RODO-429914 format. One record per atom (N, C-alpha, C): residue in one letter; y, x, z. Coordinates in steps of 0.1 Angstrom, whole numbers, plus 5000, padded with zeros to 4 digits. Atoms other than C-alpha are relative to their C-alpha. Layout:
! residues N
AYXZ
...
END
This chain:
! residues 700
M498750114998
M500049995001
M501150094997
R498649924999
R502450295008
R500650044986
E499649945015
E502550414969
E500549884993
D500050125007
D502550044958
D501849995006
I499050084997
I505750004977
I501050114998
L499349945008
L507550294969
L500250014986
Q500250045016
Q506750254931
Q500849914999
L499150125002
L508249904936
L501550004998
L498449985000
L511350024949
L500950114992
R499349935009
R511750314925
R500149954990
T499650095014
T511550074894
T500949915001
S499650134996
S513549804912
S501750035000
D498649965000
D517349804902
D501149935009
R499150064990
R518749604933
R498850035015
A500749994988
A517449624969
A499549895003
L501350084999
L514549424980
L500049935016
S500450024985
S513849215011
S498650004999
I501450004994
I510849185031
I499149904991
Y500650125008
Y509948845010
Y499750094986
D499849945014
D510849024977
D498650074997
I501149925001
I508349264984
I498549985002
Q500950065000
Q505949074993
Q499449924993
D500250065015
D505948864964
D499750044989
K500549915014
K505749134938
K499150055004
L501249954998
L503049264957
L498749915000
H500950125004
H501348934958
H498850035010
L500849994986
L500348974996
L500149855004
K499750144996
K499148645007
K499449975018
T500450024984
T497148705041
T500950065011
A499149954992
A498648725073
A499850155006
G500049864997
G496949055078
G501050114990
E499349915009
E498349195047
E501550035002
V498750024995
V502049085058
V500050095010
R500249884988
R501249295090
R500150134996
E500149925006
E500449545070
E501550094994
L498850005011
L503649555046
L501150005015
Q498749994987
Q506049525082
Q499550125003
N500549894995
N504049845095
N500550094992
M499949925009
M504250035064
M501750034997
L498549995003
L508049975058
L500450055013
Q499849954987
Q508650065097
Q499750165000
E500349875001
E506950385087
E500750084995
L499149965011
L508650455058
L501750025002
E498850004993
E511650385074
E500450115009
E500249844991
E510950665102
E499850074997
E500349895009
E509950905075
E501550034992
V499050035008
V513350825060
V499850014987
L500250025014
L512150765027
L500649884996
I499450105007
I513750435025
I501249955010
Y498950064988
Y516850265040
Y500049845000
H500150194996
H516849895056
H501549995002
S498650034995
S520349785054
S500349885011
K499650144990
K522249515077
K499449884992
K500350155003
K521249245055
K498350014996
N501650035003
N517549315054
N499550054991
K500649955012
K517049475024
K499650164999
Y500349874998
Y515149775015
Y500250074989
M499749945014
M515650044987
M499950165004
L500549865000
L514550394982
L501850085005
L498949914993
L517050645004
L500450054986
E499449925010
E517450854969
E500949884994
N498950115010
N519050534953
N500949935008
S499050094990
S521150434983
S501250144998
H498549924996
H524750594992
H499850125014
L500649944989
L522750765021
L499550134998
K500549855001
K521851135022
K499150075013
K500749924987
K519051335046
K500350134996
G499549875003
G520251685049
G500050045017
I499949894985
I520551975077
I501750015005
M498749994995
M523751975097
M500450165004
R499549854995
R525652305099
R501449975003
V498649984990
V528352315125
V501050124997
N499049895000
N531552515122
N500450005016
K499249984986
K533052675157
K500649895002
K499150114996
K535852385156
K499249885005
G500550074995
G533552155162
G499549834986
F500550125011
F533151955126
F499050084992
G501149945003
G530452015102
G499549984987
F500150045010
F528952035067
F498449974999
V501250065002
V525451835058
V499550084987
E500649985011
E523252015032
E498949964996
V501350125008
V521251795011
V499650084989
E501149905010
E518451964989
E500849954984
D499750045013
D519651764956
D501950014999
L498450015006
L523351804956
L500350135002
S499349865001
S525352084947
S501150055009
E499149914991
E528152084973
E499649915012
D500450044987
D527851995008
D500649895007
I498950114995
I529251695026
I500550025012
Y499449974989
Y531751765050
Y500249865008
V500550094989
V531551565084
V501250035011
G499049974990
G534751555106
G499350005010
L500250024985
L534851565143
L499649875007
D499950124994
D535251215148
D498949934996
H501450055006
H532051155125
H498850045003
M501049905003
M529651395139
M498749905009
N500550074997
N528351125158
N498750065013
G500649924991
G526651355185
G499050104994
A500649895009
A524951595158
A500150125004
L499349884994
L524851905166
L499050094989
H500349905012
H523852235146
H498450024995
D501549964999
D520452265129
D499349855000
D500750175002
D519651855130
D499749984986
I499950085011
I518551685106
I500449855003
V499250084994
V520751415099
V500049904990
L499950125009
L521151065080
L501549984996
V498549984998
V524751105066
V500449874987
E499550075011
E526750835045
E501350054994
I498549955004
I529150945020
I500949895000
V498650075001
V532750825024
V500950034996
S498849905007
S534651035001
S501049924996
K498850065006
K538050884994
K500550064987
M500049955014
M539250934957
M501150074998
N498649894998
N542351154967
N499350165005
L500849874997
L539651414978
L498950054989
D500949945011
D538051674959
D498749985006
R501749964994
R534951734984
R499349885005
L500650144994
L532351474996
L500350045015
E499950014988
E533051355029
E499249885005
G501450094996
G530551165051
G500349965015
R500150024987
R529651025086
R498450025003
V501450004995
V526451085105
V499649875006
L501050154997
L524450765107
L498949995011
K501349984991
K521550885126
K499550165001
I500549895002
I520051195137
I498649984999
I501850044999
I516551185126
I499050095007
R500549894989
R515451525141
R500750115007
R499749904990
R516351745168
R499350124997
Q500849895003
Q515052075151
Q499850115013
V499649934992
V516252275180
V499849955014
T499750064984
T515452205216
T500050125011
R500049894991
R515552565233
R501050054995
Y499049925003
Y518852755234
Y500350125008
I499949944994
I519853035244
I501750015008
G498649994990
G523253135271
G499750085011
E499849924989
E524153275300
E500349885014
I500150114989
I523653085334
I500650055013
N499649964991
N526053095362
N499949885009
F500450104991
F525452875394
F501949965005
V498950114991
V528552625408
V499549925009
K500350134994
K527852435439
K498550005001
N501149995004
N524152515433
N499349944992
K500150035015
K524152395400
K499950124988
G499949875008
G523352645372
G500549904988
I499750035014
I525352595344
I500050084988
V500449915015
V524252745309
V501549994992
H499349975009
H526952865287
H499550064986
L500749935013
L525452895250
L500750094991
D499349865007
D525753185231
D500749934985
D499550065013
D526352985198
D501149905001
P499050094997
P529652845197
P500049904992
R500550125007
R528552585170
R499649865008
V501050084994
V526352415196
V500749925010
K499350064989
K528752175214
K499249915012
M501050044990
M526852085246
M500350085012
E500049934988
E526952155282
E498649995007
I501650024993
I523452195300
I500150055014
E500349934982
E522952185340
E498350045002
V501249984995
V520052305354
V500250025015
R500150004989
R518752225387
R499350125009
P500449884997
P517752515410
P498450025000
E501350005004
E514252415410
E499550064985
D500149995014
D514352435373
D500650144994
S499349895003
S516252765373
S498950134997
L501049875003
L513053035373
L500850115010
N499049974992
N515153155401
N501150124995
S499149915007
S517453325379
S501549995006
V498749974991
V521053445390
V501350034990
D498849965009
D524553475377
D500050124991
G499749865011
G524853675343
G498650014995
H500849995009
H521653615332
H499649944987
K500150035016
K520853565295
K498449915003
V501650084997
V517853265298
V500049914986
V500550105010
V516153045273
V500049895006
V500550114994
V516652695282
V499749894992
E500850115009
E514752375271
E500749875005
V499050134996
V516952045269
V498849895004
V500850104996
V515151765290
V500449885000
K499750105002
K516951485290
K501650034995
K499049985003
K520351405278
K500949895012
I499750054991
I522851285304
I501449914995
N499150075005
N525951195286
N500250044984
H499749945016
H527551275249
H499950115001
H500049895000
H527851595257
H499350095006
K500749944986
K526051685287
K498449975000
Y501850004997
Y522251745294
Y499750075012
R500849904990
R519951855317
R499050084992
G501049945007
G517752135309
G499150105013
K500449914994
K515552395323
K499750134996
V500249865003
V515052785322
V498550015002
V501550005004
V511852835305
V499850155001
E500349844997
E512253245302
E501850065002
I499049905000
I514653515315
I500050114993
I499949855011
I515853765289
I500650095008
G499949884996
G517353985310
G502049965005
H498650014999
H521354045326
H500450044991
K498849965012
K523954035301
K500450154999
N499549875003
N524854385311
N499050084998
D500849905005
D521754545306
D500050054986
P500149935016
P521154775275
P498949914990
G500950095009
G519554585244
G500149855003
V500250174998
V519654235262
V501049914989
D499550085007
D522254125238
D499549994987
I501149995012
I520054195207
I498749915004
L500950084995
L517354035227
L500349865001
S499550135001
S519453735231
S499849924985
I500250075015
I519653685193
I498949984995
I501350025006
I516053745185
I499449895006
H500450094995
H515253485208
H500449874996
K499150115010
K517753255191
K499249954989
Y501050005016
Y515653265157
Y498750005006
N500950044996
N512553195175
N499250124993
I500649895005
I511553565164
I498950085014
E501049964989
E508253665185
E500250185002
I500049824999
I508454055199
I498450035002
D501549964994
D505154055218
D498849944990
F500950065007
F501853975202
F498749965009
P500550034989
P499553755218
P498550065005
D501149924996
D496453835237
D498550014988
D501050015007
D493853715212
D500050104988
V499649885012
V495453945183
V499950115005
K500049894996
K495554235206
K498450045001
E501250004993
E491854185215
E499250024984
E500449995010
E490954175176
E500550124994
V499949875007
V493054495166
V499350095011
S500449924994
S491454655197
S498550054996
K501349985004
K488154615180
K499850074985
M500049975012
M489054725145
M500250194998
P500149875001
P488555085132
P501450084997
M498949985002
M491555305133
M500150144987
E499949915016
E490255535103
E499249964990
V500950025012
V488755495069
V498350045001
K501449975002
K484955475070
K499250004988
E500649955012
E482255575041
E499949854996
K500550135005
K481355195041
K501349934994
D499150085006
D484755085033
D500650064986
L499749975014
L484855285001
L499049954989
E500650075012
E482355074984
E501049904990
G499050085010
G483654934951
G501350054999
R498749944999
R486855134954
R500050134990
R500249895007
R487855394930
R500650125009
D499549934989
D488755724946
D500850124991
L498949965004
L492055854940
L500450125008
R499549924986
R492256124969
R500450124995
E499549855006
E492256424945
E501449984991
E499050025010
E494956274925
E501450065006
E499149994991
E498656354934
E500949934999
I499550144997
I499856064950
I500850055012
F499249974986
F502856084976
F501049845002
T499150104998
T505355824992
T501550085002
I498650034999
I509255804992
I500649915010
D499350124990
D511055635020
D501150075011
G498849964991
G513955655047
G499350125007
N500449904992
N513855915072
N499349975014
D500750074985
D512755705103
D499049894995
T501350105006
T510055485082
T498750015005
K501449984996
K506855425098
K499249934998
D500950115005
D505355135082
D500150024986
I499949955013
I504655305047
I499149904990
D500950065010
D503455045021
D499550074987
D500049965012
D503855214989
D500050164998
A500049865005
A502855524972
A500350014984
I500149995014
I503155664935
I499750114995
S500749865010
S501655914909
S500749984988
I499650015009
I502655984877
I499750114990
Q501249925010
Q500956164845
Q501349964988
L499450015016
L502356234808
L498950034996
L501050035008
L499756114786
L500150084987
P500249935014
P498556314753
P501049934989
N499550095007
N499956024735
N501550015002
G498650004993
G503656104751
G500549885007
H499650114989
H503455794770
H500050035014
Y500149954983
Y504055774810
Y499049915006
Q500850114992
Q501255654832
Q500650035012
L499450004985
L502755544863
L498949915009
G500850064991
G500655444893
G500749955014
V499450054991
V501855234920
V499249955009
H500850034987
H499555224953
H500549955009
I499350094989
I500254974978
I498749975011
A501250054988
A498254955013
A499749864999
D500850115000
D495554715013
D499849945012
V499950064986
V496554535045
V499149895000
S500850125000
S494554215033
S498250045002
Y501249964999
Y491254435038
Y499350025017
Y500050014983
Y491954465076
Y500349865007
V499550154994
V493854125082
V499349894990
E501250095005
E490753885074
E500849864997
E499450134998
E492253515066
E499049935010
G500850084988
G491653295093
G499950035011
T500049934986
T491753555123
T501349975004
A498850044990
A494153525151
A501150094993
L499349875005
L495653855135
L500949954987
D499750065010
D495953655103
D501449894999
N499350074995
N497353375118
N501550005005
D498749914994
D500053565136
D500850004990
A499349925010
A501253725107
A500949894992
M499650135010
M501553405086
M501149925009
E499250084994
E503553255112
E501250075005
R498649915004
R506253555116
R500649994990
G499250015017
G506553565076
G500250154997
T499649905005
T508053905079
T500550105012
S499549914991
S509054205099
S501550005000
V498250074994
V512854195114
V500450145001
Y499349884998
Y514754495109
Y501350005006
L498550034990
L517854525134
L500150195005
V499249864998
V520254825142
V499150105006
D500849874990
D517954985168
D498649985002
R501450044995
R514554855166
R499649914987
V500550085010
V512154685141
V498849935008
I500950074994
I510054385150
I498849984990
P500750035011
P506854415131
P499149884998
M500950135004
M504854155112
M498650015006
L501349964995
L501554345124
L500250115011
P499549924987
P501054525155
P499950164992
H499949875007
H501654895151
H498750084999
E501449915001
E497954995153
E499750014988
L499850005016
L498154875117
L501250014994
S499149985009
S501654875104
S500750185001
S499849865002
S502155245115
S499050084999
G501549915002
G498455355115
G499449964988
I501350005009
I495455255097
I500749954985
C499050065012
C497855045070
C500750074994
S499249905007
S500055285066
S499750124991
L500449905011
L499955525036
L500550155007
N499649894996
N500355825060
N499650154992
P500649885007
P500056185044
P498950045005
N501149904997
N496956385045
N498749945007
V501150074993
V494656105056
V499749904991
D500650095009
D492355855037
D500349895003
R499650144995
R493655525035
R499849914986
L500150085011
L492955215015
L501049934993
A499250035006
A494855104989
A499749904986
I499750035012
I495454874958
I500650024993
S499349905009
S496455064928
S500449894986
C499550055014
C498454924896
C500350114991
I499649925007
I498355154871
I500649974986
M499450055011
M500555114839
M500650084992
E499649915012
E501055264807
E501149984994
F498750055010
F504855274791
F500350104991
D499849895008
D505755414761
D501750065000
S498749964996
S509455584756
S500949925000
N498950125001
N511155244753
N499849915014
G500150104987
G509855124785
G498949874999
K500850105005
K507454894766
K498550015010
Q501449964992
Q504254824792
Q498749994987
I501250015011
I501154914767
I498849975007
E501350034996
E498054904789
E500349985018
Y500150044986
Y497454804829
Y498950005001
D501450064994
D494754814854
D500150005016
I499750024985
I494654664890
I498750015006
F501249984988
F491954774915
F500050055012
P499849934986
P491054874949
P499850154996
S500149885005
S491055234953
S500150065017
V499849944989
V491055494982
V500850114998
I499249855007
I494155784982
I500150065013
R499349934992
R495456055000
R501050054999
S498750005003
S498956075002
S500350175002
K500149875002
K499956444996
K501350075008
I498649954992
I503456445013
I500649885002
Q499550095002
Q505356215029
Q501750034999
M498549945006
M508856265010
M501349875008
T498850104996
T512556095022
T500850024987
Y499049985009
Y515155985001
Y500850105000
E498949914999
E517556235015
E499650144990
N500649885004
N515256525002
N499749994984
V500450045012
V514356374969
V501349984990
N498449975005
N518256324962
N500650124997
K499649845000
K518856674968
K499450054988
I500949985012
I516056744940
I501149964988
L499450115015
L517356474915
L501650034999
E498550045001
E521156474923
E500750155000
K499449884999
K521856854935
K499250114993
S500949865005
S519057084920
S499750055012
E500249904986
E518557194958
E498549915000
I501150044994
I514857204967
I499449985013
P500450004982
P513857155005
P498850055000
E501449895002
E511057355016
E498949865001
G501250085001
G507757195011
G499949904989
Y499650065012
Y509057014979
Y499650074986
E500049885011
E508457294956
E498849954990
D501050035011
D505357164938
D500149864996
Y499750155004
Y506456814933
Y501349984992
V498950015009
V509756874915
V499849934985
E500150055017
E508256824878
E499449894999
S500650144999
S506556524890
S501349905004
L498950114995
L509856374904
L501050004989
K499350045013
K511856444873
K499649954991
M500750105011
M509156284851
M500549885003
M499850134995
M509656004877
M501549934995
E498650005001
E513356004873
E500349954984
S499850065015
S513155984835
S499449884996
L500650145005
L510655704833
L501149895009
A498950114991
A512855504860
A501349944991
K498850005006
K515955554837
K499849904986
I500550125014
I513855394807
I499849865004
L500250144996
L512755124827
L501349935001
R498450084993
R516355024842
R500449984988
R499250065011
R517655034805
R499149904993
M501150095005
M514554814795
M500649885007
K500050114990
K515454584825
K501949964993
E498350025001
E519654604816
E499849934983
K500450085015
K518354504780
K500049885001
R500650124999
R516954214789
R501149875007
G498650084995
G519754094811
G500250015016
Y499949974985
Y519054254849
Y501250035004
I498649974996
I522054224869
I499750085012
D499649904989
D523154494893
D501449985007
F498350004999
F526054354913
F500850085012
L499249884994
L526654694931
L500849975014
V499850024987
V527154534963
V499750115013
D500449884989
D527654794993
D499149935009
E500650044984
E525554775030
E500650085005
A499649914986
A526754885062
A498950035005
K500849954994
K524655095082
K500750045012
I499749974989
I525055075117
I499450115010
L500749884996
L524755415137
L500249935016
V500150034987
V523955355177
V499150105012
D500649904991
D523455565207
D498749935008
D501650034997
D520355565228
D500349885013
N499750134993
N521955235251
N500449904988
C500050125011
C522455065215
C501649975001
V498750025002
V526155115217
V500550094986
P499249955014
P527755135180
P500750145002
T499149884999
T528855495174
T500950024984
E499750005013
E529555485139
E499149904989
I500450105008
I529555265110
I500350034984
I499749945014
I528955385072
I499549914987
K500650085009
K528055255040
K498550064995
R501449935002
R524055315032
R500050034985
D500549975013
D523155505006
D499149954990
R501150055010
R521555404972
R500250134987
G499949895009
G520855734952
G498849994992
V501250005012
V518555804923
V498849965007
G501650014998
G515455834946
G500149855004
E499950134994
E516255464963
E499849914985
L500050065014
L516755334924
L498950034994
L501349945006
L513655514912
L499149895008
I501250094994
I511355344939
I499849835000
E500050165002
E512954994933
E499649974986
D500650015018
D512355024892
D498650005002
F501449984997
F508655124902
F499349855005
M500450094992
M508054864928
M500249854992
I500050155005
I509754564903
I499050034987
A500949975014
A507754714872
A498249965005
A501550054995
A504254654895
A500249905004
N500250114997
N505354334908
N499849924987
E500250075010
E505954204874
E498750014994
C501349985008
C502454364860
C499149905008
V500950084992
V500854194891
V500049824995
A499750135004
A502353834885
A499749954989
T500150055015
T502353834849
T498349974997
H501649984999
H498453934852
H499349875005
I500850114993
I497553624874
I500749904992
Y499750135005
Y499853374857
Y499549944986
F500750025013
F498253414822
F498549935002
M501350034997
M495053344840
M499949835006
N500050124998
N496353024851
N499349965014
L500550024987
L495353044888
L501449985010
P498650064987
P497252924919
P500350135004
F499449904996
F499453184929
F500950005010
I498749994991
I502653284951
I501250084991
Y499049925007
Y505853374931
Y501249995007
R498949964997
R509153514941
R501149974987
I499050085012
I511653284921
I501650005004
H498750034995
H515353284918
H500649914985
E499350145011
E517052984897
E501150024999
N498950035007
N519852984874
N501049925010
P498750064986
P523252934895
P500249864992
K499450135006
K524652594892
K500950004992
E498750015008
E527052484866
E501250015008
E499050024991
E529352384893
E500450145002
K500049884990
K529252714912
K500850104985
V499449885008
V529852924878
V501449954993
R499050075003
R532652694868
R501450035007
S499350004990
S534252724900
S500850175002
Y499749835001
Y534053124900
Y500750034990
L498950015014
L535453124862
L501449985004
S498750054997
S538152924873
S501150095010
F499449924992
F539053144902
F500250124996
I499949905004
I538953474885
I501350004990
G498650035008
G541153304860
G501550005006
T498850014991
T543953264887
T500250145003
L499649874999
L543653634888
L500550074988
G499649955013
G544353684852
G498950054994
Y501249975007
Y540753754841
Y499449874995
Q500850125004
Q539253524816
Q498750084991
I501350005009
I535853534800
I499349884996
S500350125008
S534453284775
S498550045003
G501850034998
G530553174777
G499949865002
D500350125001
D528452884777
D499850005014
I500150034984
I528852764815
I498549885000
K501150084998
K525952504810
K498750074997
D501349895002
D523352784800
D500450125003
F499349874994
F524553074820
F499050095002
K500949924997
K521853324810
K500350135006
P499549864988
P521453664830
P500650074992
K499449915006
K522653864799
K501849945003
A498650064995
A526053624804
A500650055013
M499649944990
M525953724839
M500650165002
Q499649865004
Q525654084831
Q501250054996
R499149985007
R528254084809
R501649965009
L499050054991
L530653904838
L500250125009
V499849874991
V529854204862
V500450094993
E499449885005
E530254464836
E501549974995
F498550025005
F533954314828
F500650035014
L499049974988
L534854314863
L499950155007
K500249924990
K533754634873
K500650125001
D498949955000
D536854824865
D501349965008
K498750074996
K538954594883
K500350035014
K499949934987
K540554724917
K499449905011
E500650084984
E538854414939
E498449984993
F501250035003
F535554494922
F499049935008
K500950044988
K533754494954
K499849885008
I499650104991
I535054194968
I499249894989
L500050055007
L534854024935
L498449954996
S501650015002
S530954104930
S499649945014
S500950064988
S530053994967
S500549845000
L499950175002
L531653654959
L499449954990
L501250045010
L529653624925
L498649985008
L501649984993
L526553714945
L499649875007
R499950084992
R527653454972
R499649854993
S499950125007
S527853214945
S498549934992
M501450035006
M524253234932
M499049925011
Q501150094993
Q521053024943
Q499450165008
K500949884994
K518753234969
K498750004996
A501249965004
A515653374959
A498849965012
I501050024990
I512753224976
I498550014993
Y501149975001
Y508953214975
Y499749864992
K500350145008
K507352894952
K498550034995
E501149995007
E503852844941
E500149984987
E499550045017
E505552754907
E500350114996
N499449905008
N506653034883
N501349924991
L498850015007
L510252954876
L500850104992
G499249875005
G511353314867
G500750055010
H499149944995
H513653534883
H501250034994
Y498649995007
Y517353504871
Y500550135005
G499849924998
G518253804890
G499750184995
L500749835007
L516154094874
L499649904986
A500350025009
A515853894846
A498549964992
S501050015003
S512553844847
S499249884999
K500550085004
K510153584834
K499049955011
C501150044991
C507453604858
C500250135009
Y500049894990
Y507653784892
Y499249945013
T500350044986
T506253814926
T500450115010
H499749884992
H506154034957
H498350065006
F501249934997
F503254254958
F499850155007
T499849824996
T504654624970
T500150005015
S499649984989
S505254545006
S499149925011
P500950084992
P502254365026
P499850035014
I499950004988
I502854545058
I500849925007
R498950054995
R506154375062
R500249854996
R499750115005
R505954075042
R498849895000
Y501150094999
Y503253765045
Y499649994985
P500350065016
P503453655009
P499350124993
D500449905007
D502754014996
D498550045005
T501349974994
T499554025019
T499349864992
T500550125006
T498653675005
T499950034983
V499949935015
V499353834967
V498650074999
H500949904999
H496754094977
H498449915004
R501050084998
R494253834991
R499549944986
L500150095012
L494453644958
L499550104989
L500849935010
L493853954938
L498450055003
R501749994995
R490654044960
R499249884997
T500750095002
T489753694955
T499749974985
Y499950025017
Y490153644916
Y499450124993
L500149885009
L489854004902
L498850095006
F500949954996
F487654184927
F498749935004
N501650034995
N485153954941
N499749864987
N500250095012
N485653714907
N499349875006
D500450134994
D485653384929
D500849934995
L499050115006
L487153114906
L499349865004
S500750134999
S485252804921
S501149915003
Q498850134996
Q486852494924
Q500549985017
K499949994986
K486552504961
K501150105003
T498949865001
T488652854960
T501149944996
L498950055005
L491252694937
L500649915010
R499550104995
R491752384956
R500450055014
H499449964983
H492052574991
H501350064997
W498449945001
W494752814977
W501249904993
E498650095001
E496952514959
E500249955011
E499550074988
E496952344991
E500850105008
K499349944989
K497552635014
K501350084994
L498949935004
L500052804989
L501649965003
V499050075002
V502552524989
V500650035018
Y499949974985
Y502752605031
Y500350115001
I499749874997
I502752965031
I501550034989
S498550025005
S505852915004
S500949955006
E498950094992
E507952705024
E500450075015
H499649924989
H507352905055
H500350144998
S499749875003
S507553245041
S501450025000
S498150025003
S511353135027
S500549995012
S499350034988
S512052985062
S500050115009
R500549894995
R510853285080
R500850144997
E498849935008
E513153495055
E501349995006
R498350045000
R516153315057
R500450025017
A500049964983
A515653335100
A500450155001
S499949874999
S515353705096
S501250044997
V498949965007
V518153765073
V501049975009
E498850084993
E520453535095
E500250085014
C499749934988
C519553725128
C500450134997
E499449875005
E520154065112
E501449994996
R498249995001
R523853965102
R500549985012
E499050024988
E524553815136
E499850125008
V500149904993
V523254095152
V501250184992
E499149905004
E525254335128
E501549955001
D498950024999
D528354125132
D500350065015
M499449984988
M528254155169
M500350155005
K500249904996
K527454505167
K501650064995
M498849985004
M530554545147
M501549955006
A499350054990
A532554345171
A500050135011
E500049894990
E531654605196
E500550114997
Y499449885003
Y532354875178
Y501650025000
M498950035005
M536054735170
M500549975015
E499249994985
E536654685210
E500450095004
S499549864997
S537255065212
S501050054991
H499049965010
H539555075183
H501049905002
I498850105000
I542054805194
I501250065000
G498849915002
G545454895184
G500350104988
E500149895010
E544455125158
E500049944987
E500150065013
E545355105123
E499250024986
F501149975013
F543055075089
F500849974988
D499650055014
D543655045052
D499049894999
G501250095004
G541354725039
G500949924990
M500050085012
M541254475010
M499849865006
I499950144998
I541854095016
I498649984988
S501450055009
S538153945006
S499949875002
S499850145002
S539253585013
S500949945006
V498550104997
V541953335019
V499549875005
T500550165000
T541553005035
T501349965007
N498850074993
N544152755052
N500250035015
F499949974987
F543452895086
F500550185000
G500049905000
G544153275077
G499450124989
M500949925011
M542753585057
M499250095006
F500749894997
F539953795061
F500350144991
V499749885005
V540654155054
V498550095002
Q500949935002
Q537454405046
Q500450184999
L499749825000
L537954805058
L498750064991
E500649885010
E536555105038
E498249975006
N501249994992
N533655095063
N498949844998
L500450115002
L532854725053
L499849905012
I499550124987
I533954565089
I500849924990
E499150125008
E535454205080
E500649965014
G499150064987
G538254065105
G500849934995
L498650115004
L540753775105
L501250025001
V498549994993
V544253775103
V500249845001
P499850154992
P544753425122
P501649964988
I498750025008
I547653265099
I501149965010
R499150034991
R549053135134
R500850155006
D499349894994
D549653515141
D501050074990
M499149935011
M551553595109
M501449965003
N498650024994
N555153605114
N500749954985
D499250135014
D556353325088
D499149904999
F500850115000
F555152995081
F499650034984
F500249965011
F552853045051
F499349874993
H500450125007
H551952755026
H498550074990
Y501349995007
Y548152785013
Y499849934989
D500250055015
D547352724975
D498450025002
E501449995000
E543552634975
E499250034988
E500449955014
E543252654939
E500050164995
R500049845003
R544353034935
R499950035013
M500349924990
M543353124971
M501350095001
T499049964997
T546753214979
T500649965016
L499250054986
L548953225014
L501450084994
T498549995006
T552853235004
T501249985010
G498950014987
G555453295032
G501249914994
E499150095003
E558153035032
E501250075001
R498949955000
R560853265041
R499750134996
S500049845010
S559553625028
S499949994989
H500750005014
H557953484998
H499250104996
V501049935001
V555553735005
V498649944995
K501350055002
K552053654988
K499050095000
Y501249974999
Y548553704996
Y498949974994
M501150035007
M545753704976
M498650084997
I500949905002
I542353824971
I500150144993
G499849885010
G542054164961
G501450105005
D498949924996
D545254294975
D499850065009
K500749924988
K545054604999
K501250005010
V499150064987
V546854555032
V499750135012
L500249894989
L547254815061
L499949855010
V500250124992
V546054595092
V500050075013
K500449974987
K545754665131
K499249935003
V501050054991
V543254575154
V500349935010
A499050094991
A544854275174
A498649995013
R501250024992
R541254175192
R498549994996
A501450015005
A537654195191
A499249985011
S501250044989
S534754045212
S498650024994
K501449965003
K531354135211
K499449905003
E500350105000
E530653815226
E499849894993
E499750115010
E532153585206
E499750084984
K500249945015
K531353825175
K501349974989
I499250035004
I534553795164
I501350124999
I499049925001
I537254055151
I501649964992
D498950055003
D540953995145
D501150114999
F499249915005
F543254175124
F501749954999
E498650035001
E547454195126
E500350054984
I499749905011
I549054285089
I501350115006
V498849904997
V551454575094
V500850004985
K499450015013
K552054595057
K499249984985
K500750025014
K551154495022
K499850144992
L499749895008
L550054805002
L500150034987
END
């Protein structure tokens, strides 16, 4: 009956009463009518249908209502993200109806004709996704008051002494909401004490808890790991190609402990390159359905923070038996590819192997060889191979660029901290020849594996990046037009080559770094999907993640599928059905955990940047305006720290031009716009609030 009701409402051109539905479905008996009533109530609770005040039913997708995720601003208003809408729905403070950040809500669109943006009001909170919050507890008259870390969550939580876990003033705690007292006040109980706010590292731990990232591994996982061999045994080599005598090595950061990938290269007699990409065979040790596998699936990814790594797998695996450490036998899945001098792939082979990495190279030392012709000690025997790899990487990059690969050239910040996790310096992260070389080789292997399985027409997990939405492209081109930069192109079908031309066109502009970052933000987010939709940013028709199974669960899944399909030849209908169903969850959950990881990393960086600037209050820095709003403008410094110049602190009355994104002084007539260089002074900084405020000294 469920599908019959949905199909009926889907094809109806008007809302239907229960009697209309009963009549059209030819329901006669009292039992059938009761079943109809129950099913309508169930569909209403699932928010698939809308029940109007006039007792009419219609599909939610056909109504003026939308279901989405509430994102609350610090000032109390919010935006509802709706999956099938290109823009978010603005909800004013008076129309929030008690909705909190991250709630799933039902919102009614009530846009007025003179508003450019969609505006709405919350009708119903469908689901409160977050029930545990992080905050600092302090006691007043024997009652604990938890002040939440997240300023977007407008609620006060009281804790009775018996529910406080004996916490004391200044403790950072995880508090669970028990009941609602009134509109903004709730009763809660402390379920975990993170530590005192002044203890080293507790600041980062608080953010980790906020994103539900587990630090410790459960006992059943530890027990499984304790029984695993920590060295390769003879029986593990069955069915594997022995590559231990081959010249294979790794290139990673100076402090990398979890080494997923190793590489090798040969120049064939026909003049072609033979590239080997050898990836740690994690799925051999992490068997499907075990406690270890289930825990890794829930984590989804390792999390890399300024002073620590929270691994997806226990250290015994991530830094031990699975890591491709030098001079020890390690199990791998190898992808050997042959390329001609134009970068065209001629042949390839994917197989299980055993390797022995000859040396653990670092990007720093590889870059000395390839950029400065300096040869660090211990690298003498590998110079020829590295130069051959550099030649192939350049060929592969040219091939990617020819098809439309987009390099936004966006810088990343690297925060250096002392032993107490206090930031000492903030610099731009290096991206030298060595880093690009590994990136090119990993992309080649990922495409090779994805394409092979795609043409077998088997269930698989892809890394997809959909085309940018037309409205976003139009808005961006309109904005750069106000800066005097005009570029033509078909906005409806903005292919990667067109985006590539746009980046190339902007590359020599003074504000390129800002414009490139804004352009990247206008793109859709790359996600995991069980359906191949291509990868726009890479201009790739077929792409997956195969090369980092130690730190990403989708890669572990890809390895498991390769073993199932290629090495074990299991193509039974039962197996295919199993993966068709399971890959939907893995894709959605892995994408969700990736987002949480990225947001956690960004929040930690914002906090540490604010902490760093606390010791630079009153100092002056050169910067560039990166964004202009009706409440001020953001300025980015050379080291990528960004702060706000509040309009209230600017010595004039400024008019905001939303279309051109400018602020113009009424008396001074000075105009500020994105890309302007300015000298700023640090006015205030707060680690707790994660904010940095600047004052304008002068326009440069």
